[in-house]
N, C-alpha and C positions, 0 to 999 in steps of 0.2 A: 413273052409267050409262056415261059415257065410259070410265071405268076398266075396267068390266066387258068392254068390247069389245077391250081391249088384249090381245095375246097374252101368255100366261104364260111362254112359252119361245121364245127365238130362238136357234138353234144355229149354231155356226161350221162351215162346210164347209171342206175343205182349200184350196179356191180363194180363200177369204175371209180366211185367217189373217193376211194382211198388210194388210188393208183396215181403214179406220175403221168400227167397227161399234157399234151400240147395241142393247141388249136391254131389254125391260120385264119385270121380275121381281116376283113376290109374295114379300115377306119377312114372316114371321109372328112374333107374340109367343108366348112359351111359356105365356102365361096360359090358363086353361081355355076361355075363349071363342074362342081360336084366331084372333083378329082379325089382319088383315094389312094391309100397305101396299104399293101398287104403286110401284116405284122404277125410274127410268130409269138403266141401267147402261152407260156407254161401255166399249169394249173394254179400255181401259187403266186402268180403275178397280180398285183393290185392295180387299181385304176391309177394311182399315183406313179407306180413303176412304169406303166405304159405311157403316161404323159411325159415322164422324164426321157424315155426312149425316143418318143416323137420329137421332143424338144431338141435332142441331140441330132436326130436325122434331118430335121427341118432348119437347123442352124438358127434357132430363135432363143430369146432370153428366158431363162427359167426363173419366174418370180413367184412360184407357188400358186398362181392364179389359173393355170391351165387345168382343164378338166375334160373327162370323157362324158359325152352326152348320149343317153339311151333315147333313140329317136324312133317313133312309131308313126310313119306318114299316113297310113290308112286310118288309124284311130285318132290322128291329130294330136298326139301327146308326146311330151319329152320330159326328161329329168336329168339332172347332173348326178353322175355316180359319186358316192363318197370316196375319199382317197383310199380307205381301207378295204373297200369291196373287191372281191375276187372277180376279175373280168369274165373268166370262163364260166363261172356259176351264173352271172347275170346273163350272159349270152345264151345259156342253155334254156332260159325262160322266155327268150324273144322269138317272135315269129319270123318267117322267112323274108318278109318285106321290111323288117326293122333293121336298123343299122346303128353304128356308133359314129358320132361326130367328135372332132377335136377342136375345142375353142376355149376361150377364157371365161371365167366366172369370178369377177372381183368380189361378189357378195357372198362367196362360199363360207367365209368365217367372219364376215363383217359384224355379225351380231355380237361377237365376243368383244370387238373393239368399241362399238357404239350401240350398246344394247337398248338404250332408251329410244332409238330410232326404230327398233324392231318390235318392242313390246310396250304398246301404249298402256298407260296405267289403268284405263277403264276396262281393258280386256284381260288383265292378269289377276288371278287369285292365287296367292302362294300356298304351297302345301305346308303341312305342319313342320316337316323337317327342315324347311328353308328358314334362314334367318331374316328374310325380308329383303335381302340384297338382290341385285340383278343376277340372273343365272350365269355362272361361270363353268363349273365342272360338275357339281354334285346337286345343286338345287333344282327343284322340279316345279316349273311354272304350270299352273292350270289355266288354260285359256278359255274364255267364255265370251259369248256374243251371238248376234244373229247371223245366220247363213241361210241362203236359199238352196234347197235340195230339189233336184229334178226327180219327179215322181216316176217310178219304174214303168216303162211301157207307155208313157204319156209325154206330151209336150209341155205340160204345165209344171210349174215350180211352186214349192211350198216353203214359206218362211218359218224357220224354227230357231229356237234358242238352243245353242249347242255348248258342250263342254268337252275340252280335249285334255285327257289325263294319260298317265302311263299305261293304263289298262285299255285305252281306246278312245274313240270319238263317240260321244253320246248326244242325243237330243232329248229335250224335255217334252213330255206329252201334256204338260200343264203349264203353259206360260213360261216363266223363267224359273220355275221351281227346280231345285237341285236335290230334292229328296230322292233316295234310291228307288222308291216305288214309282216315281215319275220319270225315271231315266231309261231310255231305250238305247242299246248298243247299235251304232250304225256301222262301225268298222274297227277292227283291232289294228294295232301298230306293227305287231310282230311279223305278220305275213302279208303286209301291204306296203306300197310305196306311193308317194305323192307326186303328181305330175302337173305341169302347166299345160294349158290348152294353146296350141300353136296355129289354129285355123280361124282365129277371130271369134266373134260371138257365135255360139252354136246352140241349137235346140231351143231357140226362142228365149235365151237367157235374159233375165231382167237387167243385168249390167255386163260390162266388158271384163269384169274381174273374176274370171272363172278359174277353177282348178279341179283336179280329179284325184280320187283315191282308187288305185288299181291293185287288186290282189296279185301277189308276186307270181302265182302260177298261171294266171289268166293271160293268154297270148293275144287273141284277137276277138274275144267275146265281149261285145259292148254291153251285154246285159249285166255283167258283173261289175261294171264301172259305177262308182258313186260320183255323180256330177254335182259340184257345189259352186256357189257363186257368192262372193263377198260384196260389201257395200262400196269399198274403195280399195285403192292399191295398198295402203298401209295395213288395213285389216287382212287382206289376202296374204301379204308378206308375213304378217304375224302368225297366222294359222299355219302356213307352210314351214316357216322357220321352227315353230314350236313342235311340229310333227317330227322334224329331223332331230331336234334336241331331245325329245322324249324317247324316240326310238333308239338312238345311238348313244346318248348321254356322254359319258366321259371319253369315249372313243373319239368323238368329234373334237373335244378339248385337247386330247393328246395329238391329234393330227394338226391342229392349229398351232400348238406350241412347238412340237418337234416333228417336222415333216419326216415321214418314213424314209429311211435309207433304202436305196435300191438294193436288190438282192445281189448276192455274190456273183451270180452268172451275168450281171450287167455291169460289173466293176470296170471293164474297159471303157465304158461310155461316161466320160466326165463332162456333163452338161454345164454350161456357164451358170454361175449363181448370182451374177450381177443383177441388180434390180434397177428398173428405170423409174421407180416411184420417186416422189418428192423427197422421201427420207434418204435417198441415196445421193442426193446432190451435196457436194462438198464446197464450203465457202473458201474461195481463194483470192489472193490479192496479187494483181499483175501490174501494180503501179511502178515497181522497180524493173531492173533488167531481167530478173528471174521471178517466177511465181512462187508463192508460199501458201500453205494451207493455214487458214485462220481458225485457231482452236478456241479462242475466247468467244462465247456465244453473243455477248454484247457487241463486240467488234464485228462479228459476222453479220448481225442484224443491221448494224450501221452501214456495212459495206453493201448489203442488199438494197437498202434504201438509196444509197448513192448511185448504185448501178441502175436502179429504176429511174432516177432523174436523168442519168446519162442517156438511157434509151430514148427519152423524150426529144432529145436534140441530135440524136445520132444520125449521121449521114453515111450511107454505104459508099464503098469505093466504086468508081466508075468501071463498069464491066464491059465497056464497048457500046453495043447498041442499047436502045431504051429497053427497060424491063418488059415493056409490052410487046417487044419483038419476039417472035417464036423461038429464036435462037438464043435468047438471053437465059442465063443460068437461073436468074431470080424467078422466072416464070415456070420452071420445070423441076427445080431441085426438091421441092416439097413432095413431088410424086414418088420419091424414094422412101418416104417415111411411112411407118406402120399406121399412123393415125390418119393418113389421107386416103380417102376412098373414092375420089373422082366424081363421076356424074351419076351418083345414086340419088334416088328420089327421097323426099322427106319421110315418107312412110318406111322406106328401107332403113334409113338412119334410126328412126324410132325403134324398129324391130331389133337392130343390132345392139342398141343401148340396153333394151330390155333383156335380151339374151345374155348379155355380159354382166348383169347384176344390178343396174340402177343404183350404184353407190355414188356418193358425192364426188365430183371431180372426174367422173368418167366422160370422155369426150372423143369426138372425131371431127375432122374437117372434110368438106366436100365442095364441089362446084355448085355455084348458085344456079337454080333453074330459071330465075327471073332476070338475072343480069349476067351475061356471058363473061364479063370482066371481073366479077365479084366472086367471093367464096362465102361459105356459111360454117360457123362453128356450132356444133350440136353438143350440148352440155347437160349433164344430169346433176340436179341439186334437190335434196329433200324428196327424192323419188319422183321428181317431175322433170320432164325433158324440155329444155329451152333452146331456142335458136337465135344466134347472133350473126348479123351480116357483117362481113369483112369487105370493106370498100377500098378500091384503089384511089389514091389522090396524088396529084402531080405538083411538084414544087421545084422550081429552078431546073426544069427539064428532067428531073428524077422522079420516078414513080415509087410511091410507098403504099403500104397497106395499113389500114387502121380499123379498130373496133369502136372507137369513140369519136367519130367525125373529125379525125385528124389531130386530136390532142396528143395522142401517142402514136408515132409512126414507125414502121419497120420496113426494111429493104426487101424482106422476103417472109414467107409464112413460117419458116423454121425459127427465125428470130422472134416472130410474134408468139409462137407457142412456148419457146424457152422463157420469154419474159413473163407470160401469164402462168407458167409453172412456179415461178418464184414470187409473183405479185398478183394479188386478186384484181386490182384495178377496178374497172367498171363491171366485172363479172360477179356473180353471187358467191363464187368460191374459186380457189386456184385449180388449174388443170393438174390432175393427179394421175389418172389412169387412161392410157390410150386405148381406144376401142380397136382391137387388133383382129385381123383374119389372116391365117397362114395357109399358103398353098402347099399341100402335102405332095 
């Protein structure tokens, strides 16, 4: 009841910009129940600080992939806040129907790790100060290529050759010419933000790969939005990533290298720093009476291969009733895992993967819609989402689960996920990042 009386919004006026200021904000979970949490936000608190606070309050693992999402349901737009952005300032430019969501975005800094996946050679023209290498902290890529632009006040779209530079987004009035007299400024970077479209194909768009440039001060005026449409997912990702890199530059690189430390007033909150990624797994040998950590990389690789072979013939301990029995642990234990999402539809699985970054190895498990005894692994690889059916198979009265028609069998889904986190097997890549939703 106390929380209900707190204001959802406290806005900064020009006279208060240099004053110490605190706002109370509702931050919501992306889960269907839409549950939220009221959080007190000082004026100097960044998006990264808020995420660490929510990680602590929600008892989840902090792997630097958590993010705040600026969500505009009426406009059908959203974007992930950068770690360094001040949340109160962003909130002051949002309309009353808008809100913040708390969820993961594994692709936040993925372009620093795998730049070739984000910057196709045919779309990149390097500026003179660049040495021709992939952008890291200081180089400035100029992105070029065709985009469709929605014509103001009309439902039609016009295909134009565009250039994205530090000074803004331009289109050529004469084919692919980049001569200054043929370039027309469409939008600057300083006072704009780039958003994804969350309502599917809108405004008779020629493809599904839409995005939008929205002036920072525009709250709910659709007339000021620049609606754009790319040819495919890779080019859309390239344009949106380059926009962030050109706008924020080295600040993004600093956030990627050294996550900002929480402010002194948050020092009591010591969030866990353990990572659940593949890189956090430690090779260990349990062949003796006690376990030991394997430091030698060659020995560790050999142990992993041996473990993979062991999984193929492993038989679980008898746990009483058949695993198909509702009371069996094997049939329910996976429901405690963050990567299991129950009876969600294929479309919802797609949506969650897209929202959390479409990086290689991003995955979730769900109940199969076509086979009540089976499950489905939804996996992202090369920005494409693929589905693999996990079927039960019975042998000697014991039920196992398999992705490869029984060649590799597991007593439960947790074992299956752990195996494919270490071994690619029949999959296009290893399982790396669980698609996670946290109830606030």
